[in-house]
C-alpha positions in Angstrom: -9.7 2.2 7.3 -10.8 1.0 10.7 -7.2 0.8 11.9 -7.4 4.6 12.2 -9.6 4.2 15.2 -6.4 3.4 17.1 -6.3 7.2 17.6 -8.9 6.7 20.3 -8.0 3.4 21.9 -4.3 4.2 22.3 -4.7 7.6 24.1 -4.6 6.2 27.6 -1.7 3.8 26.8 0.6 6.5 25.3 -0.2 9.4 27.6 2.3 8.5 30.3 5.1 7.9 27.7 4.3 11.0 25.7 4.5 13.1 28.9 7.8 11.6 30.0 10.1 14.1 28.2 8.6 17.2 29.8 11.6 19.1 31.1 11.7 20.4 34.7 13.7 23.5 35.3 15.3 24.0 38.8 13.0 25.9 41.1 16.0 27.8 42.3 17.1 29.0 38.9 15.8 32.3 37.6 14.4 32.5 34.0 16.0 34.7 31.4 14.3 37.2 29.1 15.7 36.8 25.6 14.7 38.3 22.3 13.9 35.6 19.7 12.4 35.5 16.2 9.3 33.3 16.2 8.6 32.9 12.5 6.1 30.5 10.9 8.6 27.8 10.1 7.6 24.8 7.9 9.1 21.4 8.7 9.2 18.8 5.9 10.5 15.2 6.5 10.4 12.6 3.7 8.2 14.9 1.7 5.5 15.3 4.4 5.1 18.5 6.4 4.7 18.5 10.2 4.1 21.2 12.7 5.1 21.2 16.4 2.1 21.0 18.9 0.4 24.2 19.7 2.4 26.3 22.1 5.7 24.7 21.1 6.6 26.8 18.1 10.3 26.8 17.1 12.3 30.0 17.3 15.5 31.5 16.0 17.9 32.9 18.6 21.3 34.4 17.7 21.2 32.7 14.3 20.3 29.2 15.5 17.0 27.5 15.1 15.6 25.7 18.2 12.8 23.2 18.2 11.1 21.0 20.8 13.1 17.9 21.3 10.2 15.4 21.1 9.1 17.0 17.8 12.5 16.7 16.1 13.2 13.3 17.6 10.0 11.7 16.5 10.1 13.5 13.1 13.4 11.9 12.5 12.0 8.5 13.7 14.1 8.4 16.8 13.1 7.4 20.4 13.9 10.0 23.0 14.3 9.8 26.8 14.8 12.7 29.3 16.5 12.3 32.7 15.7 15.5 34.7 18.2 14.6 37.4 21.2 14.7 35.2 19.7 16.8 32.3 20.6 14.1 29.9 18.8 13.4 26.6 19.2 9.9 25.3 18.4 9.2 21.6 18.1 5.7 20.2 16.5 3.5 17.6 12.8 3.0 18.6 11.5 -0.2 20.2 8.0 -1.6 19.5 6.3 0.7 22.0 8.3 3.7 20.8 7.2 3.1 17.2 3.6 3.2 18.3 4.0 6.5 20.0 6.1 7.9 17.1 3.5 6.9 14.5 0.7 8.4 16.6 2.6 11.6 17.2 3.4 12.1 13.6 -0.1 11.3 12.6 -1.4 14.1 14.9 1.3 16.7 13.8 1.2 16.2 10.1 0.1 19.2 8.1 -2.1 18.5 5.0 -2.7 22.0 3.7 0.9 22.8 2.7 2.0 26.4 1.9 4.9 27.4 -0.3 4.4 31.1 0.1 7.4 33.3 0.6 7.7 34.8 4.1 7.4 38.6 4.2 10.6 39.4 5.9 9.5 43.1 6.4 7.2 41.7 9.1 10.0 40.0 10.9 10.4 41.4 14.4 11.9 40.0 17.7 9.7 39.0 20.5 10.5 38.4 24.2 10.6 34.9 25.5 11.1 33.7 29.1 13.6 30.7 29.1 15.7 28.6 31.3 19.2 28.2 29.9 20.6 24.8 30.5 23.7 22.7 29.7 22.3 19.6 28.3 24.0 16.2 28.0 23.3 14.2 24.9 23.7 10.5 24.2 23.1 9.4 20.6 23.0 5.6 20.2 25.3 5.1 23.2 27.7 7.9 22.1 28.0 11.1 24.1 28.0 14.3 22.0 28.1 17.9 22.9 27.2 21.0 20.9 29.3 24.2 21.0 29.2 26.0 24.3 27.2 28.8 22.7 24.4 26.3 21.8 22.8 25.4 25.1 19.3 23.9 25.5 16.4 26.1 26.5 13.4 25.1 28.6 10.3 27.1 27.7 7.0 26.4 29.6 8.3 23.0 30.6 9.4 21.9 27.2 13.0 21.4 26.2 14.2 23.1 22.9 17.4 22.1 21.3 19.5 23.4 18.3 18.0 21.5 15.3 21.2 21.3 13.2 23.3 19.9 15.9 20.6 17.4 16.8 19.9 16.2 13.2 23.6 15.9 12.3 24.2 13.9 15.5 21.7 11.3 14.2 23.3 11.3 10.8 20.7 13.4 8.9 21.3 16.5 6.8 19.1 19.5 7.4 18.2 21.8 4.5 17.0 25.3 5.0 15.0 27.4 2.5 15.3 31.1 3.5 12.5 32.1 1.2 9.7 30.0 2.7 11.4 29.4 6.1 11.3 25.6 5.5 13.4 23.1 7.3 13.6 19.7 5.5 15.3 16.4 5.9 15.1 12.8 4.7 15.0 10.1 7.3 15.0 7.1 5.0 18.2 5.2 4.2 19.7 6.1 0.8 19.3 3.1 -1.5 22.3 2.0 -3.5 21.7 2.4 -7.3 20.4 -0.7 -8.9 23.0 -2.4 -11.2 21.2 -3.5 -14.4 22.7 -6.0 -16.8 23.0 -4.9 -20.4 19.9 -5.7 -22.3 20.0 -8.2 -25.1 17.5 -8.6 -27.9 15.8 -12.0 -28.0 16.4 -14.2 -31.0 13.1 -14.5 -32.9 12.8 -17.8 -34.8 10.5 -17.4 -37.8 7.6 -19.8 -38.0 8.0 -22.8 -40.3 5.7 -22.9 -43.3 4.0 -20.2 -45.3 1.5 -18.7 -42.9 -0.7 -15.7 -43.8 0.9 -12.7 -45.3 3.7 -12.3 -47.6 7.4 -11.9 -47.1 9.0 -9.2 -45.1 10.3 -9.0 -41.5 9.2 -10.7 -38.4 5.9 -10.5 -36.5 4.5 -7.2 -35.1 3.8 -6.5 -31.4 0.2 -6.0 -30.5 -0.3 -2.6 -28.8 -2.4 -2.7 -25.6 -5.3 -0.3 -25.6 -5.4 2.6 -23.2 -8.8 1.4 -21.9 -7.5 -2.1 -21.2 -4.5 -0.7 -19.2 -6.8 1.5 -17.1 -9.3 -1.2 -16.6 -6.7 -3.7 -15.4 -5.2 -1.1 -13.0 -8.6 -0.1 -11.6 -9.5 -3.8 -11.0 -6.3 -4.4 -9.1 -6.8 -1.2 -7.1 -10.3 -2.3 -6.1 -8.9 -5.7 -5.1 -6.2 -4.0 -3.0 -8.9 -1.8 -1.3 -11.0 -4.7 -0.5 -8.0 -6.7 0.9 -6.9 -3.7 3.0 -10.4 -3.1 4.4 -10.8 -6.7 5.4 -7.4 -7.1 7.0 -7.6 -3.9 9.0 -11.1 -4.6 10.1 -10.0 -8.0 11.4 -7.2 -6.4 13.3 -9.5 -3.9 14.9 -11.9 -6.6 15.9 -9.1 -8.4 17.5 -8.0 -5.3 19.4 -11.6 -4.7 20.7 -11.6 -8.3 22.1 -8.0 -8.1 23.4 -6.4 -4.6 23.5 -2.9 -5.8 22.9 -0.6 -2.8 21.8 1.2 -5.0 19.4 -1.9 -5.2 17.3 -1.8 -1.4 16.8 1.8 -1.7 15.6 0.8 -4.4 13.3 -2.0 -2.2 11.9 0.4 0.6 11.3 2.7 -1.7 9.4 -0.1 -3.0 7.3 -1.2 0.6 6.4 2.3 1.3 5.2 2.4 -2.0 3.3 -0.8 -1.1 1.5 0.5 2.4 0.8 3.6 0.8 -0.8 1.5 -1.7 -2.8 -0.6 1.1 -4.2 2.4 3.2 -5.1 4.0 0.3 -7.0 0.7 -0.5 -8.8 0.3 3.2 -9.8 3.9 3.4 -11.0 3.5 0.2 -13.1 0.3 1.6 -14.7 2.1 4.9 -15.5 5.0 2.9 -17.1 2.6 0.9 -19.2 0.7 4.0 -20.4 4.0 5.7 -21.2 5.4 2.8 -23.1 2.4 2.6 -25.3 2.4 6.4 -26.0 -0.7 7.2 -23.9 -1.4 10.2 -21.5 -0.2 9.3 -18.0 -2.1 12.0 -16.1 -4.7 9.5 -14.9 -2.2 8.1 -12.5 -2.1 11.4 -10.8 -5.8 11.3 -10.3 -5.5 7.7 -9.0 -3.1 9.0 -6.4 -5.3 11.9 -5.4 -8.3 9.6 -5.1 -6.3 7.2 -2.9 -5.1 10.0 -0.6 -8.6 11.6 -0.4 -10.1 8.2 0.5 -7.8 7.9 3.4 -8.5 11.5 4.5 -12.3 11.0 4.2 -12.0 7.8 6.3 -9.9 9.6 8.9 -12.3 12.5 9.1 -15.3 10.2 9.4 -13.7 8.3 12.4 -12.7 11.5 14.2 -16.4 12.6 14.1 -17.5 9.5 16.0 
């Protein structure tokens, strides 16, 4: 997928914005030495795992989990701005440029080799961390909110760490915690209302006029589709989708090379998501057809694996260039 080459062309554009949240502790303020637990936490949002950038590992202090503010903001699909003069964090719905940076950031922090191993708590030991303790002002979508007094922000090596539960609940998301695997998880998508279906009614079948072939008895029989025909139809549609995606994304990339307009990157990201959704719908339809006809549906799992592997192979190929 040529649109993945945006990883290179956007670097200069996003650098200034990405660095904008770096916190600046007062030179006159002395750092504190605190004992924290830096455990290998896992962060899963909408079923995908992400990890903070190197050197910005989350930590647990006095029973509260702290994470880098950019990491949690972007993971929850929120734009973030830091005002070092007033120590104010502003969280809002992302604008066009914000969406580009968020998508790139999440692409670079996503973890593809997930681990569900239980953490060996016998190895859990506190470690010393040098921090600047700060009273942070928070504004969420124009509304000021404050955590409890015992939950300040901490600046570590120039990065602001905030209490994850306070932050997530302030943006209307529920954080789940798995103490066995040390996994933090949340859903960022809006909950869809259950679809209301009308009661099904059986169609009235009018028997053909005249004798026809075959004797008496009931109505006609339904012709069962073969497993091979269902799979062949699905694979043909998937090949068509692949060709369409490749052509569209290549055209966008060619446009960008001729005129590096950031909006083209955003359009490319949207198209990738569109094709992901189209593939998922096609695969689900295939699974339903196989199931309705009494066939094994495991082939749809392989289709999904092949689709994801194709994307990973393309990404790896581009990163080598």
